[in-house]
C-alpha positions as CSV (number, residue, x, y, z in Angstrom):
1,M,135.7,257.4,-48.4
2,A,133.5,260.8,-48.9
3,L,134.0,263.1,-52.2
4,F,135.1,267.0,-51.5
5,Y,135.2,269.6,-53.7
6,G,137.9,271.9,-53.9
7,D,139.9,275.6,-55.4
8,L,143.3,275.6,-54.6
9,H,143.9,278.8,-56.4
10,I,142.8,281.8,-54.5
11,H,144.3,285.1,-54.3
12,I,144.5,287.4,-51.4
13,G,143.6,291.2,-53.2
14,S,144.4,292.3,-49.5
15,T,145.8,292.4,-45.9
16,N,143.1,292.9,-43.1
17,S,145.0,296.2,-42.4
18,G,144.7,297.0,-46.6
19,A,147.5,296.2,-47.7
20,P,147.8,294.9,-51.3
21,V,149.4,291.5,-51.6
22,K,147.9,290.8,-54.9
23,I,147.8,294.2,-56.9
24,T,145.9,292.8,-60.2
25,A,143.3,291.0,-57.6
26,S,140.4,292.8,-56.0
27,R,140.6,294.3,-52.4
28,T,137.4,292.4,-51.3
29,L,139.5,289.2,-51.3
30,T,140.9,289.2,-48.0
31,L,140.9,285.7,-46.2
32,E,137.8,286.7,-43.7
33,R,135.3,286.6,-47.0
34,I,137.3,284.4,-49.5
35,T,136.6,281.3,-46.6
36,Q,132.9,282.6,-46.1
37,T,131.7,283.2,-50.1
38,A,133.6,279.7,-50.5
39,K,131.9,277.8,-48.2
40,G,128.5,279.9,-47.9
41,Q,128.2,280.8,-51.9
42,K,130.1,278.6,-53.8
43,G,129.7,275.6,-51.6
44,L,133.6,274.2,-51.6
45,D,134.7,272.3,-48.8
46,L,138.2,273.2,-49.8
47,V,140.5,276.4,-50.4
48,G,144.5,277.0,-51.4
49,I,145.8,280.7,-50.4
50,V,148.8,281.0,-53.1
51,D,149.6,284.3,-51.7
52,A,150.1,282.8,-47.7
53,A,153.8,283.0,-47.8
54,C,153.3,287.1,-48.1
55,S,154.8,288.6,-45.5
56,G,151.6,290.7,-44.1
57,V,149.2,287.7,-45.2
58,L,151.2,285.9,-42.7
59,Q,150.6,288.1,-39.9
60,D,147.0,288.0,-40.3
61,L,147.3,283.4,-40.9
62,Q,149.7,284.0,-37.1
63,S,147.3,286.4,-35.9
64,L,144.2,284.1,-36.6
65,H,145.8,281.1,-35.2
66,E,146.7,282.7,-32.0
67,L,143.3,283.9,-31.5
68,G,142.0,280.3,-31.8
69,Q,140.1,281.2,-35.2
70,L,142.7,279.1,-37.7
71,K,142.3,275.9,-36.3
72,P,145.0,272.8,-37.1
73,I,143.8,269.7,-38.7
74,V,145.6,266.1,-38.0
75,G,147.3,265.5,-41.0
76,G,147.8,269.1,-42.3
77,G,145.6,271.6,-43.0
78,A,144.0,274.0,-41.0
79,L,140.2,275.1,-40.5
80,L,138.9,278.8,-41.3
81,N,135.1,279.6,-41.0
82,G,134.0,275.8,-41.6
83,V,136.2,275.4,-44.8
84,T,139.4,274.0,-44.9
85,L,142.2,275.7,-45.7
86,F,146.1,274.5,-47.3
87,L,148.4,277.8,-47.6
88,G,150.4,278.0,-50.7
89,S,152.4,280.3,-52.9
90,E,152.8,281.3,-56.4
91,V,156.3,282.1,-57.9
92,E,158.1,283.2,-60.9
93,L,160.7,281.1,-62.5
94,V,162.5,281.4,-65.2
95,H,164.4,279.4,-67.7
96,Q,167.8,279.8,-67.5
97,D,168.8,279.4,-71.0
98,T,166.2,281.3,-72.4
99,G,164.6,283.5,-69.8
100,K,161.2,282.9,-70.4
101,E,159.3,282.8,-67.1
102,A,156.8,280.1,-66.1
103,H,154.3,280.0,-62.5
104,F,154.6,277.4,-59.8
105,L,153.0,276.9,-57.0
106,A,153.7,275.1,-53.5
107,Y,151.6,274.2,-50.7
108,F,152.4,273.0,-47.6
109,A,150.8,271.5,-44.6
110,D,151.1,273.8,-41.5
111,L,151.5,277.5,-40.9
112,A,155.4,276.8,-39.1
113,S,156.3,274.8,-42.5
114,I,155.3,278.3,-45.1
115,Q,156.9,280.4,-42.3
116,G,160.0,278.3,-42.8
117,Y,159.9,278.2,-46.7
118,A,158.7,282.4,-46.6
119,A,162.3,282.9,-44.5
120,A,164.1,280.4,-46.9
121,L,162.7,282.5,-49.8
122,K,162.8,286.1,-48.9
123,P,166.4,287.0,-49.4
124,H,165.7,285.9,-53.3
125,V,162.7,288.1,-53.9
126,T,162.3,292.2,-55.1
127,N,159.0,292.5,-52.4
128,P,158.3,289.7,-50.1
129,S,154.6,291.5,-49.8
130,L,153.9,291.1,-52.8
131,S,152.1,288.0,-54.7
132,T,153.9,286.2,-57.5
133,Q,157.2,287.3,-56.9
134,R,160.0,286.5,-59.4
135,L,162.6,284.7,-57.9
136,R,165.7,284.7,-58.0
137,V,167.0,281.6,-57.4
138,S,167.0,278.7,-60.2
139,P,164.1,276.5,-60.6
140,V,165.8,273.6,-59.4
141,N,166.9,275.0,-56.2
142,W,163.5,276.4,-56.1
143,L,161.8,273.0,-56.2
144,K,164.5,271.4,-53.2
145,L,163.6,274.6,-51.1
146,V,159.7,273.1,-51.4
147,K,160.9,269.9,-51.0
148,E,162.8,270.9,-48.0
149,F,159.4,272.0,-46.1
150,E,157.7,269.0,-47.2
151,G,156.0,271.0,-49.8
152,V,153.9,269.8,-53.1
153,A,154.9,272.0,-56.0
154,I,152.4,272.2,-59.0
155,A,152.4,274.2,-61.9
156,A,150.0,276.9,-62.3
157,H,148.1,277.6,-65.2
158,A,150.4,275.1,-67.1
159,F,149.5,275.7,-70.8
160,T,148.2,279.2,-70.5
161,P,150.8,281.9,-72.8
162,H,150.8,284.2,-70.0
163,K,153.5,282.2,-68.0
164,G,152.5,278.5,-68.5
165,V,155.0,276.4,-68.2
166,Y,153.8,274.4,-71.1
167,G,152.2,277.3,-73.0
168,S,155.2,279.9,-73.4
169,C,158.5,278.1,-72.1
170,V,159.5,274.6,-72.7
171,K,157.8,271.0,-74.5
172,R,159.1,268.9,-71.8
173,L,158.6,269.5,-68.0
174,E,162.2,268.4,-67.7
175,E,164.1,271.0,-69.6
176,M,163.4,273.0,-67.0
177,L,163.3,271.2,-64.1
178,S,166.2,268.7,-63.6
179,E,163.7,266.2,-61.6
180,P,160.5,266.9,-63.1
181,S,158.8,263.7,-61.2
182,Q,158.9,266.0,-57.8
183,V,156.1,268.2,-59.3
184,S,153.0,266.9,-58.3
185,A,150.2,268.1,-60.7
186,L,149.6,270.6,-63.5
187,E,147.0,272.8,-63.3
188,L,144.4,272.5,-66.0
189,G,143.7,276.1,-66.3
190,L,140.9,278.5,-68.0
191,S,141.6,277.4,-71.9
192,A,142.4,273.3,-71.5
193,N,141.0,270.5,-70.9
194,T,141.7,267.3,-70.1
195,E,141.6,266.0,-73.8
196,M,143.9,268.9,-74.7
197,A,146.2,268.1,-72.3
198,L,146.7,264.4,-72.8
199,A,147.9,265.3,-76.3
200,V,150.9,266.1,-75.1
201,S,152.6,262.8,-73.6
202,D,154.8,264.4,-70.7
203,T,151.7,265.3,-69.3
204,H,150.8,262.0,-68.5
205,P,152.5,260.8,-65.4
206,Y,150.9,264.0,-63.3
207,A,147.5,264.9,-61.6
208,Y,145.5,267.4,-63.6
209,L,143.8,269.8,-61.2
210,A,141.2,272.5,-62.3
211,N,141.3,275.5,-60.0
212,S,139.8,278.8,-60.3
213,D,143.4,281.6,-60.5
214,A,140.5,283.6,-58.4
215,H,141.2,287.9,-58.7
216,S,138.3,288.4,-57.6
217,L,135.3,286.8,-55.3
218,Q,132.5,285.9,-57.6
219,N,135.2,283.7,-59.6
220,I,136.0,281.8,-56.8
221,G,135.4,278.0,-57.9
222,R,134.8,279.3,-61.4
223,E,137.2,275.8,-61.9
224,F,137.4,273.1,-59.0
225,T,138.4,269.8,-58.5
226,V,136.6,266.7,-56.8
227,Y,138.8,264.5,-53.9
228,N,137.9,261.1,-53.3
229,L,139.9,260.8,-49.7
230,P,139.5,258.8,-46.4
231,E,139.7,262.2,-44.3
232,L,140.2,266.0,-45.6
233,N,143.8,267.0,-44.4
234,F,146.9,268.1,-46.1
235,G,148.3,264.2,-46.3
236,A,145.5,262.7,-47.5
237,W,145.2,265.5,-50.5
238,R,149.0,264.7,-51.2
239,S,148.3,261.0,-51.7
240,A,145.3,261.9,-53.6
241,L,148.0,263.2,-56.3
242,E,150.0,259.8,-56.6
243,D,150.0,257.7,-59.6
244,G,149.0,260.5,-61.8
245,G,145.7,261.5,-59.4
246,R,144.6,258.2,-58.3
247,G,142.5,260.0,-55.6
248,I,140.6,262.5,-57.7
249,W,137.4,261.8,-58.2
250,A,136.4,264.4,-61.0
251,T,138.1,267.7,-62.5
252,H,135.5,271.0,-63.3
253,G,137.1,272.9,-64.9
254,L,135.4,276.4,-67.2
255,E,134.7,275.6,-70.8
256,P,137.7,276.0,-73.0
257,R,136.0,278.5,-75.0
258,L,135.0,280.9,-72.1
259,G,139.0,281.0,-71.4
260,K,140.6,284.0,-72.4
261,Y,143.5,282.2,-74.8
262,Y,141.8,279.6,-75.8
263,R,142.5,280.1,-79.5
264,S,145.2,282.7,-81.4
265,W,144.2,286.0,-81.5
266,C,145.3,288.8,-83.7
267,P,145.1,292.7,-81.9
268,R,146.0,294.2,-85.0
269,C,142.8,292.7,-87.4
270,E,141.0,291.4,-84.0
271,R,140.2,288.4,-85.5
272,L,140.5,285.2,-83.4
273,A,142.2,281.9,-85.7
274,D,139.5,279.3,-86.8
275,H,141.8,277.3,-89.2
276,E,141.5,273.6,-88.0
277,T,145.7,273.4,-87.6
278,P,147.1,275.6,-85.5
279,T,147.7,279.5,-86.5
280,F,150.2,281.4,-84.7
281,E,150.7,283.8,-87.6
282,C,147.6,286.1,-88.7
283,P,146.6,284.7,-92.0
284,Y,144.9,288.8,-93.2
285,C,148.0,290.9,-91.8
286,K,150.6,288.4,-91.2
287,D,151.5,289.8,-87.9
288,P,152.5,287.5,-84.9
289,M,149.3,286.6,-83.1
290,V,148.6,286.2,-79.5
291,P,148.8,282.1,-79.3
292,G,145.7,280.2,-78.0
293,V,145.9,277.0,-75.6
294,W,144.2,275.1,-78.6
295,D,147.0,276.2,-81.1
296,R,150.0,275.1,-78.4
297,L,148.9,272.7,-77.2
298,Q,148.1,271.2,-80.6
299,S,151.7,272.6,-82.4
300,I,153.4,270.8,-79.6
301,S,151.5,267.3,-79.7
302,D,153.5,264.4,-79.5
303,H,149.7,262.5,-81.0
304,P,150.3,259.4,-78.6
305,Q,149.0,256.4,-79.7
306,V,148.1,255.4,-75.8
307,T,146.7,257.7,-73.0
308,P,146.2,256.8,-69.5
309,A,143.3,256.8,-67.9
310,K,142.3,260.0,-65.8
311,P,139.3,261.6,-63.9
312,P,136.1,262.7,-65.7
313,Y,136.2,266.3,-66.9
314,T,133.7,268.0,-66.7
315,A,133.3,271.6,-68.6
316,H,132.2,274.1,-66.0
317,V,129.8,277.5,-66.7
318,P,129.7,279.4,-63.6
319,L,126.1,280.7,-62.9
320,R,127.0,283.9,-63.3
321,L,128.1,283.4,-66.8
322,L,124.5,282.3,-68.1
323,P,122.0,284.4,-69.7
324,G,119.4,285.7,-68.1
325,I,121.5,285.6,-64.6
326,G,122.6,288.9,-63.2
327,P,123.4,289.8,-60.1
328,K,120.2,289.5,-59.0
329,M,119.2,286.8,-60.0
330,Y,122.2,284.7,-58.5
331,A,121.4,286.5,-55.2
332,K,117.8,285.1,-55.4
333,L,119.6,281.3,-56.6
334,I,121.8,281.6,-53.8
335,G,119.5,282.9,-51.3
336,E,117.3,280.8,-52.2
337,V,118.1,277.7,-53.8
338,G,121.7,276.2,-52.6
339,T,125.0,277.0,-53.5
340,E,126.7,277.4,-57.1
341,I,128.0,273.6,-56.6
342,D,124.0,272.4,-55.7
343,V,122.9,274.5,-58.6
344,L,124.8,273.3,-61.2
345,Y,124.8,269.7,-60.3
346,R,122.9,268.2,-57.1
347,L,119.7,270.0,-57.2
348,P,116.7,268.4,-59.0
349,L,115.8,270.6,-61.8
350,D,111.7,270.9,-60.6
351,E,112.6,272.4,-57.5
352,I,115.0,275.1,-59.3
353,A,112.0,275.5,-61.8
354,A,109.8,276.6,-58.7
355,K,111.9,278.8,-56.8
356,V,113.3,280.5,-60.2
357,G,111.1,279.8,-63.4
358,S,111.9,277.5,-65.9
359,V,114.1,279.4,-68.3
360,I,116.4,279.4,-65.9
361,A,116.2,275.7,-65.3
362,D,116.7,275.2,-68.9
363,Q,119.8,277.2,-68.7
364,I,121.2,274.9,-65.9
365,A,119.7,271.7,-67.6
366,A,121.8,272.7,-70.3
367,V,125.0,273.1,-68.7
368,R,124.3,269.7,-66.9
369,A,124.2,267.9,-70.5
370,G,127.1,270.0,-72.7
371,S,124.4,271.7,-75.0
372,L,125.2,275.3,-74.8
373,S,126.7,277.1,-77.3
374,F,129.8,279.7,-76.9
375,L,131.5,282.3,-78.9
376,P,135.2,281.6,-78.4
377,G,137.5,283.6,-76.2
378,G,141.5,284.5,-76.9
379,G,144.0,286.8,-77.1
380,G,142.8,288.2,-73.1
381,K,139.0,288.0,-74.1
382,Y,136.5,285.9,-71.7
383,G,134.5,284.2,-74.8
384,R,130.7,283.7,-73.9
385,V,127.7,281.9,-73.5
386,T,125.2,282.6,-76.5
387,K,121.9,282.8,-75.8
388,G,120.5,279.9,-78.2
389,L,121.3,276.2,-76.9
390,K,122.9,273.5,-79.5
391,R,119.8,271.8,-80.7
């Protein structure tokens, strides 16, 4: 068994020919640059491309395969630039009774499987070249399609107010899917952690994953999951998700207070909720607030008396968010010290201090100790690390 670091929710900004894929993503997010950044800067072993079913990306993947650069792995997955690649698809499903939308992910073992899935999906989308298309097919039938091509289904950013299935659609997954047990995992998302998710007992059977939902190169790896696998391939990963995540060693999610939907937010008053109870109406102007993940989970919690054991959760703070680490310092750390995962979790602090000074080393020590202070985010605005450390 060995530990592998994976971020399985990364978007493609453009194809190799320059055609757009994820409209809101940076055009620098190409297959080549994603894999190079994931390995060389972030220290990841495994990445998931969630736009692999888009027509232009499929063409790029097929070309790389024909050139021998995309190399199939026995057991599923592929190698590209020294990184293991899983091919996935993000879609928008609509609740048939309420009309509310939620995002889901599907991953497939090989290029042939996702090509078959994409072909079956094509009649049900408006533009097969673009990412995260709303499907003209029911959630139940989408899940059947995923299973037909032996895929793995996951709820994307499950708790966010922006199209997270628990965050904006349902209190129980069976309200949207007649066979929710066919969903293998839930993404915690940028504003939730394991403790918050465990407040809702309906989430307990599923594996909890941390993935970045990266729309830019710099955000790759801002969340990641550590898997304990006999070998790194699709089959071993699929097995790791069983029994609530038996093969997950740890989740490293963005510190929830840094997420842009942590607490409810009033756009009119520009105030963040600070009550110790869920808040959805502004106490000042009485307008509806943009719901916060903490507020939503508290409101749908059934206060379970017993919760299952889940892998350890680490509140992750990416290097770029630490005070004193601008572009030049980041480049120095990556160029002279190690990958981001090495710097934040593996390398001795005295070794880091010798390269970049004690002030930066102290910030990294504070990440490891969980002793940073934060100004929480909400309403689409990220939180931030404050300059002072907790005493």
